[in-house]
Every structure is written in C-alpha cells, then in structure tokens.
C-alpha positions as CSV (number, residue, x, y, z in Angstrom):
1,M,-42.1,-24.3,-45.6
2,R,-39.3,-25.6,-43.5
3,A,-40.0,-28.2,-41.1
4,T,-39.3,-27.6,-37.4
5,G,-35.9,-28.9,-36.4
6,A,-34.7,-29.3,-40.1
7,D,-31.3,-27.8,-41.0
8,D,-30.4,-28.8,-44.4
9,A,-28.4,-32.0,-44.5
10,T,-27.7,-31.9,-40.8
11,F,-31.5,-32.7,-39.7
12,G,-32.0,-36.0,-37.9
13,D,-34.0,-37.8,-35.1
14,E,-33.0,-36.8,-31.7
15,Q,-33.2,-38.4,-28.2
16,S,-36.2,-37.4,-26.2
17,P,-36.6,-39.3,-22.9
18,R,-40.0,-38.4,-21.1
19,R,-40.9,-38.8,-17.7
20,L,-41.9,-42.2,-16.8
21,L,-44.5,-42.9,-14.4
22,E,-44.8,-46.9,-14.4
23,S,-43.6,-49.6,-16.1
24,T,-45.3,-53.3,-16.2
25,T,-44.6,-56.4,-17.9
26,V,-48.3,-57.7,-19.0
27,Y,-46.9,-60.4,-21.1
28,E,-43.8,-62.6,-21.3
29,G,-43.1,-64.3,-24.4
30,R,-40.6,-66.7,-25.9
31,V,-38.5,-63.9,-27.5
32,W,-40.1,-60.6,-26.5
33,D,-42.4,-59.1,-23.9
34,V,-45.3,-56.9,-24.0
35,V,-45.1,-53.9,-21.5
36,S,-47.5,-51.2,-20.5
37,E,-45.8,-47.9,-19.5
38,Q,-47.3,-44.8,-18.2
39,F,-45.5,-41.4,-18.9
40,R,-45.8,-37.6,-19.2
41,L,-45.0,-35.7,-22.3
42,T,-44.4,-32.6,-20.2
43,G,-43.6,-32.0,-16.4
44,D,-47.4,-31.1,-15.5
45,G,-49.0,-33.0,-18.5
46,E,-51.6,-35.7,-18.4
47,A,-50.6,-39.2,-17.7
48,I,-50.4,-41.4,-20.9
49,T,-50.4,-45.1,-21.0
50,R,-48.9,-47.0,-24.2
51,D,-48.5,-50.9,-24.4
52,F,-45.7,-52.0,-26.6
53,I,-43.3,-54.9,-27.6
54,Q,-40.1,-54.9,-25.7
55,H,-37.7,-56.2,-28.1
56,P,-34.0,-57.1,-27.8
57,G,-33.2,-55.7,-31.2
58,A,-31.6,-57.3,-34.2
59,V,-28.8,-57.0,-37.1
60,A,-29.0,-57.7,-40.5
61,V,-26.6,-58.3,-43.4
62,L,-26.5,-57.3,-47.1
63,V,-23.8,-59.2,-48.8
64,L,-22.5,-57.8,-52.1
65,N,-20.2,-59.8,-54.3
66,D,-17.6,-58.7,-56.9
67,D,-20.1,-59.2,-59.6
68,G,-22.6,-56.5,-58.2
69,Q,-24.8,-59.1,-56.8
70,V,-26.8,-59.4,-53.5
71,L,-27.4,-62.4,-51.3
72,L,-31.1,-62.9,-50.9
73,I,-32.6,-65.8,-48.8
74,R,-36.1,-67.4,-49.1
75,Q,-37.8,-68.1,-45.9
76,Y,-41.2,-68.7,-44.5
77,R,-42.7,-66.2,-42.3
78,H,-45.8,-67.6,-40.2
79,P,-47.4,-64.3,-39.2
80,V,-48.0,-63.3,-42.9
81,R,-48.2,-66.9,-44.2
82,M,-45.7,-66.1,-46.9
83,M,-42.4,-67.2,-48.1
84,L,-40.3,-64.0,-48.2
85,W,-37.1,-62.9,-49.8
86,E,-35.1,-61.5,-47.1
87,I,-31.6,-60.9,-46.2
88,P,-29.7,-62.7,-43.4
89,A,-30.7,-61.4,-40.0
90,G,-31.0,-62.5,-36.3
91,L,-31.9,-61.4,-32.7
92,L,-29.5,-59.7,-30.5
93,D,-30.0,-62.2,-28.0
94,E,-26.4,-63.3,-26.9
95,E,-25.3,-61.1,-23.7
96,G,-22.3,-59.0,-24.3
97,E,-22.0,-59.7,-28.2
98,D,-20.7,-56.8,-30.4
99,F,-23.3,-55.9,-32.9
100,V,-21.2,-56.3,-36.0
101,D,-19.9,-59.9,-34.4
102,A,-23.4,-60.7,-34.1
103,A,-24.3,-59.7,-37.7
104,A,-21.0,-62.1,-38.8
105,R,-22.5,-64.9,-36.8
106,E,-25.6,-64.6,-38.5
107,L,-24.2,-64.6,-41.9
108,A,-22.2,-67.6,-41.0
109,E,-25.4,-69.5,-39.5
110,E,-27.8,-68.6,-42.1
111,A,-25.7,-68.4,-45.3
112,D,-22.6,-70.4,-44.7
113,L,-20.5,-67.2,-45.6
114,T,-17.9,-64.9,-44.1
115,A,-16.9,-61.5,-45.2
116,R,-13.7,-59.3,-44.9
117,Q,-15.1,-55.8,-45.4
118,W,-18.0,-54.6,-43.1
119,H,-19.7,-51.1,-43.1
120,V,-23.0,-49.8,-41.3
121,L,-25.6,-49.6,-44.2
122,V,-28.7,-48.2,-42.6
123,D,-30.1,-48.0,-38.9
124,L,-34.0,-48.7,-38.6
125,F,-36.8,-48.8,-36.0
126,L,-39.1,-51.2,-37.7
127,S,-42.4,-50.4,-36.0
128,P,-41.7,-47.6,-33.4
129,G,-45.3,-46.9,-32.6
130,S,-45.7,-50.4,-31.2
131,S,-42.5,-51.9,-30.8
132,S,-38.8,-51.0,-29.5
133,E,-37.1,-53.0,-32.1
134,A,-34.1,-51.5,-33.3
135,L,-32.4,-53.0,-36.6
136,R,-28.7,-52.2,-37.8
137,V,-28.3,-53.3,-41.3
138,Y,-24.5,-54.0,-42.4
139,L,-23.1,-54.0,-45.8
140,A,-20.6,-57.0,-46.0
141,R,-18.0,-57.6,-48.9
142,G,-15.1,-59.7,-49.6
143,V,-17.1,-62.8,-49.3
144,G,-15.8,-66.3,-48.3
145,D,-17.1,-69.7,-47.4
146,V,-17.5,-71.1,-43.9
147,P,-15.4,-74.4,-43.9
148,E,-17.8,-77.4,-44.4
149,G,-17.1,-78.8,-40.9
150,E,-17.6,-75.8,-39.1
151,R,-21.3,-75.0,-40.8
152,H,-24.1,-74.3,-38.6
153,T,-27.0,-76.9,-38.6
154,R,-30.5,-74.9,-39.3
155,T,-33.7,-76.1,-37.7
156,H,-37.4,-75.2,-38.3
157,E,-38.0,-72.5,-40.6
158,E,-34.2,-72.0,-41.3
159,A,-33.9,-75.4,-42.4
160,E,-36.0,-74.6,-45.7
161,I,-33.8,-71.5,-46.2
162,E,-33.1,-71.2,-50.0
163,L,-30.2,-68.8,-51.2
164,A,-30.0,-66.7,-54.4
165,W,-27.5,-64.2,-55.8
166,V,-29.6,-61.3,-57.6
167,D,-28.1,-58.4,-59.3
168,L,-28.5,-55.3,-57.0
169,D,-30.7,-53.3,-59.5
170,D,-33.0,-56.4,-60.1
171,A,-33.6,-56.4,-56.3
172,V,-34.4,-52.6,-56.2
173,S,-36.8,-53.5,-59.0
174,A,-38.5,-56.1,-56.9
175,A,-38.8,-53.7,-53.9
176,L,-40.1,-50.9,-55.9
177,E,-42.8,-53.1,-57.8
178,G,-44.0,-54.8,-54.5
179,R,-42.6,-58.1,-55.3
180,M,-40.3,-58.0,-52.2
181,H,-41.7,-57.1,-48.6
182,S,-39.1,-57.5,-46.1
183,P,-38.4,-54.3,-44.6
184,S,-34.9,-55.0,-43.8
185,A,-34.3,-56.2,-47.4
186,V,-36.1,-53.3,-49.0
187,A,-34.3,-50.6,-47.0
188,A,-31.0,-52.7,-47.6
189,V,-31.2,-52.7,-51.4
190,L,-32.4,-49.2,-51.9
191,A,-29.7,-47.8,-49.3
192,A,-27.0,-49.9,-51.2
193,R,-28.3,-48.6,-54.4
194,V,-27.7,-45.3,-53.5
195,A,-24.3,-45.7,-51.7
196,R,-23.1,-47.6,-54.9
197,E,-23.3,-44.1,-56.7
198,N,-20.2,-42.7,-55.0
199,G,-18.4,-46.1,-54.5
200,F,-19.7,-46.5,-50.9
201,I,-17.3,-44.0,-49.2
202,D,-19.9,-42.3,-47.4
203,L,-20.6,-45.5,-45.4
204,R,-20.0,-45.5,-41.5
205,P,-17.3,-48.0,-40.1
206,A,-18.8,-51.2,-38.9
207,T,-17.7,-50.1,-35.3
208,T,-19.9,-47.0,-35.4
209,P,-21.8,-46.5,-31.9
210,W,-25.5,-47.3,-31.9
211,P,-27.0,-45.3,-29.0
212,E,-30.5,-45.8,-30.5
213,H,-30.3,-49.4,-29.5
214,P,-32.1,-49.9,-26.1
215,S,-28.9,-51.5,-24.5
216,Q,-27.2,-48.1,-25.2
217,H,-29.7,-45.8,-23.6
218,S,-27.7,-45.4,-20.5
219,T,-25.2,-43.6,-22.7
220,W,-27.8,-40.7,-23.5
221,P,-26.8,-37.3,-21.8
222,R,-30.1,-37.4,-20.1
223,G,-30.4,-41.0,-19.4
224,A,-33.0,-43.7,-21.0
225,V,-36.0,-42.0,-19.0
226,L,-36.6,-39.3,-16.8
227,E,-37.7,-41.1,-13.8
228,S,-40.7,-40.0,-11.7
C-alpha cells in the first residue's frame, strides 16, 4: 500500500501552517521559552491547545579527515546524567549569523579546528512533538588547526570536553549497538556512511536554503501561520 503523499523518491515533509488563535509565553528560560498556542486544524474545527519549547535552533558539524575518521567530543549532559559522545554543535543565538558561519564558529570554539570544504549532511527536528528545535548538520572536510593564540577559552561543561578521532565505520557500529546516544551524532554518522558510498557527490551545498528553521518561516508561500 502506498502512503498518502508518497511519490517514489520525491516524497517529503511539507509546509502546513494552521490557523493560530492565540500564543502565550508561559515560561521564559535562559536559553529557550515554553509557549502555549491554540490553533485549528481546519477552518471550522475545534480549538486545540499545545505547549512546547520555543527553541532558537542549532547547527552541528561532522568533521571527516583524510583517513576516514570522524571527530567526536565527549561532554557531560546534566538532564540525562551521562557523559556523551557527540559532534561539535551549538545554538543559533547570534542574530544575523549565517547558518554555516555559526557551524564554523562552533567547530573552532569546541574543537580548535577549521575546515575548507562544507556541505549540508542532514536536517532534523529533534523532538517535533514538544519543541520547535531545528538542527542542521554539516559535513566538514579539509581540516586545519585554529592558531594557538586565537583559540576559544571553554568554560563550564565545555571545559571538560575530550576529543577523539574515530573511524567512521566504528562510529556507525557504536550507534547501532546503542553505545552512542546523541541524536545529532547518530544521525550524522549514519548519513555520512551512506553518503560515502558515492563519494559524497549527492550532498547539498553548504549555502542551501533552510526554510524549515523558524527564522525562515516568513519565506513560506503561506507564511509561518494563518492568523485568526
């Protein structure tokens, strides 16, 4: 049975703004807020209320060196009380900063690295039932070092960051065997393993538009939402 809207290789998620009746911020946090919104699925449908985290979004970087190794960073994550193997990543909290520039900044700050070659690897919503967080993961190659005198001083959890170069296939095994839990890292290594099969030629350019990010919703043909 063919799923509704599926058309072989062209199927995909689609923009679908619904009529917004009310939006209220119920909690203001240090990084993200919690909002409560009331909307209708159809013009005469019942009013539905949903609470969710309003998130600025993030970017992440899977770095691949000439030996086929990926860079993983080990960092403490308090909500899950674990040290996780992740990839460099950070919030899109600098107003007006291009997405790929933010990724390059995070790579420099968390790993003291630069890269000459950038592509979009995969785009994700990390928890679309409870958060607006959109994540773009880049593949970075042509690795270089940030000069010693220009390196970022890492603080708090980032001060404990450990770096490791791991063979891509070993990272894939860690994901499939449940030894790596970071959603960005798991998605990135699996996507990179598939993309490697044809030499990464199908990856999108680093400057590819990202209309799914909340800051870009105004570019949608019908706008971000249909106001009441």
